[in-house]
C-alpha positions as CSV (number, residue, x, y, z in Angstrom):
1,M,0.0,0.0,0.0
2,K,3.0,2.4,0.5
3,L,3.6,2.3,-3.2
4,I,0.3,4.0,-4.0
5,P,1.3,7.5,-2.7
6,I,4.5,7.4,-4.6
7,L,2.9,6.2,-7.8
8,S,0.2,8.9,-7.4
9,A,2.9,11.6,-6.9
10,L,4.6,10.4,-10.1
11,A,1.4,10.4,-12.0
12,L,0.7,13.9,-10.9
13,G,4.2,15.1,-11.7
14,L,4.9,15.9,-8.1
15,P,8.5,15.8,-6.8
16,T,9.4,12.7,-4.9
17,L,12.1,12.2,-2.3
18,A,14.5,10.7,-4.9
19,A,14.3,14.0,-6.9
20,A,14.1,16.3,-3.9
21,H,17.6,17.7,-4.3
22,D,17.7,18.4,-8.0
23,F,16.7,21.6,-9.6
24,K,15.9,22.7,-13.1
25,V,15.9,25.9,-15.2
26,A,15.3,25.9,-18.9
27,D,17.5,23.1,-20.4
28,L,19.8,22.9,-17.3
29,E,19.6,20.4,-14.5
30,I,21.3,21.1,-11.3
31,H,22.2,17.9,-9.3
32,H,22.9,17.7,-5.5
33,P,24.2,21.1,-4.5
34,M,26.2,20.4,-1.3
35,A,28.9,21.8,0.9
36,F,31.1,20.2,3.5
37,E,30.9,21.1,7.2
38,T,33.7,23.5,8.2
39,P,35.7,24.0,11.5
40,R,34.7,26.9,13.7
41,A,37.9,28.8,12.7
42,A,37.1,28.6,9.0
43,K,36.8,31.8,7.1
44,S,35.2,30.2,4.1
45,G,33.6,27.0,2.8
46,A,33.1,25.4,-0.6
47,G,30.0,24.4,-2.5
48,Y,29.8,21.6,-5.1
49,L,27.2,20.4,-7.6
50,M,26.7,19.1,-11.1
51,I,25.1,21.0,-14.0
52,V,23.8,19.1,-17.0
53,N,23.0,21.1,-20.2
54,N,20.4,19.1,-22.1
55,G,20.0,21.9,-24.6
56,T,21.6,22.7,-28.0
57,T,23.0,26.1,-26.8
58,D,26.0,26.6,-24.6
59,D,25.4,28.4,-21.3
60,S,27.5,29.8,-18.5
61,L,27.2,30.0,-14.7
62,L,27.9,33.7,-14.1
63,A,27.4,34.0,-10.3
64,V,26.0,32.5,-7.2
65,R,24.2,34.7,-4.7
66,A,23.8,33.6,-1.0
67,D,23.7,35.2,2.4
68,F,27.5,35.6,2.9
69,P,29.7,38.6,2.7
70,K,31.2,37.3,-0.5
71,V,30.4,34.4,-2.9
72,Q,32.7,33.6,-5.8
73,L,33.3,31.0,-8.4
74,H,36.7,29.4,-8.0
75,L,39.1,26.9,-9.5
76,S,41.6,24.9,-7.4
77,E,44.8,24.4,-9.4
78,E,48.0,22.8,-8.5
79,K,51.2,24.0,-10.2
80,D,54.7,22.9,-9.2
81,G,53.3,21.3,-6.1
82,I,51.6,24.4,-4.9
83,A,47.8,24.5,-4.6
84,K,46.1,27.8,-5.4
85,M,42.5,29.1,-5.5
86,I,41.8,31.1,-8.6
87,H,38.7,33.3,-9.0
88,V,36.9,32.7,-12.3
89,D,34.4,35.1,-13.9
90,K,32.2,32.3,-15.2
91,I,31.9,28.5,-15.7
92,D,31.0,27.4,-19.2
93,I,28.4,24.6,-19.6
94,P,28.6,23.4,-23.2
95,A,25.5,22.2,-24.9
96,G,24.8,18.4,-24.4
97,Q,27.5,18.2,-21.7
98,S,27.8,18.3,-17.9
99,V,30.1,20.2,-15.7
100,E,30.9,19.0,-12.1
101,L,31.9,21.4,-9.4
102,M,33.9,19.2,-7.0
103,P,36.7,19.2,-4.5
104,G,40.1,19.9,-6.2
105,G,38.4,21.6,-9.2
106,L,35.8,24.2,-9.9
107,H,33.7,25.2,-6.9
108,V,31.6,27.9,-5.2
109,M,33.3,29.8,-2.4
110,F,31.1,31.0,0.5
111,M,33.4,33.6,2.1
112,G,33.2,35.5,5.4
113,L,32.0,32.7,7.8
114,N,33.6,34.7,10.6
115,G,33.2,32.1,13.4
116,D,29.9,30.8,12.1
117,P,30.9,27.5,10.6
118,L,28.9,25.5,8.1
119,E,27.4,22.6,10.1
120,E,26.1,19.2,9.0
121,G,22.4,19.3,8.4
122,E,22.4,23.1,7.7
123,E,20.9,24.3,4.4
124,I,22.4,27.2,2.4
125,K,19.8,28.9,0.2
126,A,21.4,30.3,-2.9
127,T,20.5,31.6,-6.4
128,L,22.5,30.4,-9.4
129,V,22.7,33.0,-12.2
130,F,23.1,31.6,-15.8
131,E,23.9,33.7,-18.9
132,H,21.0,32.3,-21.0
133,A,18.8,30.1,-18.7
134,G,18.4,32.9,-16.1
135,E,18.2,32.4,-12.4
136,V,17.3,29.4,-10.3
137,D,17.0,29.1,-6.5
138,V,18.7,26.0,-5.0
139,V,19.7,24.7,-1.6
140,F,23.2,23.5,-0.8
141,N,22.9,20.7,1.9
142,V,25.8,20.8,4.3
143,E,27.2,17.3,4.8
144,S,29.9,15.8,7.0
145,R,33.4,15.4,5.6
146,S,34.1,11.7,5.6
147,E,37.5,10.3,6.6
148,G,39.9,10.6,3.7
149,A,37.6,12.9,1.6
150,E,39.4,14.5,-1.2
151,G,39.7,18.2,-1.8
152,A,41.3,21.2,-0.5
153,D,40.8,22.5,3.0
154,H,39.2,26.0,2.7
155,S,39.4,26.8,6.4
156,G,42.3,29.2,6.0
157,H,41.1,30.8,2.7
158,S,40.8,34.5,3.1
159,D,38.3,37.0,1.7
160,S,40.9,39.0,-0.1
161,N,40.2,38.0,-3.7
């Protein structure tokens, strides 16, 4: 009998729990926006997600707006054994392809935590701004960082960029 409400929701086109953390705007799908919890001393945290462009036109992520003193698009890059965070003006999403923002690569920087860490279970409401698709409101779920998780530690990253 538990299957009936799920089938009814699917028949009505209502979102189900399985699709509860995906978002859509125009031809773009945004999958599983998330951020890792941060230590109390962290000045910033990073957000990750996947963007799928199902259209025939290239698009670009131009900005992310959220309730932090500064939010930027960044790229982690290692050169000659030194890791650096580089601010990028936009992230291209080619037609028919997907782009993953993930630890060690492209990501969203939530800057200016100032003693208010990102905590597991917290939700970060944000707006993604695309060049052609427009804006879409999303929620980044804050998750625990598992042992051995890859990616840069953003706890010491400053707001100076």
